[in-house]
C-alpha positions, -999 to +999 in steps of 0.1 A: -111-366+094-143-347+092-176-365+091-191-366+056-227-365+070-246-334+076-263-344+110-284-314+109-257-288+111-264-273+076-227-275+066-216-291+034-195-322+039-158-317+037-141-345+018-107-357+033-076-344+016-062-369-009-029-384+000-019-390-036+004-364-050+015-369-087+052-374-092+051-361-128+040-327-138+010-327-161+028-304-185+065-306-193+088-284-173+121-288-192+130-290-229+141-326-223+108-336-208+090-319-237+110-337-263+105-370-247+068-365-247+068-352-283+080-385-297+086-383-334+080-346-333+109-340-309+131-322-334+102-300-347+092-292-312+128-283-302+132-261-332+098-244-325+106-237-288+142-226-294+134-202-323+107-188-302+132-181-274+158-167-299+131-143-310+123-132-275+160-128-268+165-108-299+137-084-290+148-079-254+186-085-248+205-091-280+217-056-288+252-060-272+257-095-286+247-084-321+269-053-320+299-074-309+293-097-338+288-068-362+253-079-372+230-050-379+196-052-361+175-050-393+194-078-409+191-100-378+155-093-375+147-103-412+170-133-409+152-146-378+118-141-392+125-157-426+145-187-412+123-195-382+093-200-405+113-221-429+127-243-401+092-249-388+081-263-421+113-282-427+113-300-394+075-310-398+060-287-371+022-291-377+000-262-389-033-261-370-051-244-399-044-275-420-029-256-449+007-249-445+020-216-457+050-215-480+078-196-461+089-163-477+125-175-476+118-198-505+108-169-527+144-155-524+173-164-547+195-193-536+224-171-526+201-148-504+186-179-488+221-191-478+231-157-464+198-155-443+203-191-431+240-184-422+230-151-405+202-169-385+227-197-375+251-171-362+223-154-342+213-188-329+249-194-318+250-160-300+218-170-282+234-203-271+265-184-259+242-160-239+230-191-219+199-201-240+177-175-222+139-175-225+134-212-226+105-211-202+081-238-188+052-217-202+066-222-237+070-259-231+034-260-220+022-241-250+041-264-274+028-295-257-008-282-259-003-272-295+009-308-304-022-322-285-045-298-304-029-310-337-036-346-327-072-339-317-078-322-350-064-352-369-036-331-385-009-355-370-013-391-358-012-397-320+021-400-302+025-434-288+017-435-250+021-458-221-014-471-227-004-482-262+023-505-249+017-543-251+010-558-218+037-579-203+025-615-194+027-624-157+058-643-147+038-671-131+001-678-131-019-665-102-029-689-075-066-700-077-091-683-055-107-704-027-141-698-042-131-713-075-135-748-060-173-741-056-178-732-092-194-758-114-174-771-142-192-781-174 
């Protein structure tokens, strides 16, 4: 251990390396961890992250899967964009601007909405069959930070944390300290 005093050497003190290493990552690394931390927003968080992954998969790797399912690229693109926004609103994903935008899917006739939802569900299933690619820790971190920002802005109420739990009373009272016998009782 280096000495924390200068002793005239002119060097800055070097603090000892801490022995404590956190056992839990600051940001979620898995979808399950993210959903556990999201509390009542777990379903919205899952939908947000999954549809983001579906969108990236569609843009990078979905050509063969869509061709084998006879889904035209243009139809798939439109279905993903329309349904992704509608699912965000329907699951309760917060809007940081404070004014939620009505999804364009709602402007379509009912039969067109059903077709778009069915097509998006088929694409979501193709993504699952492809191994659910592009679910990345960076996306989990972003979603976690987004929820934290919504809480800070007061858009959504805080998620219950460990600090919010009621304390558990001690099983037995603590033994009195030896100095307690010198205290004056009034």
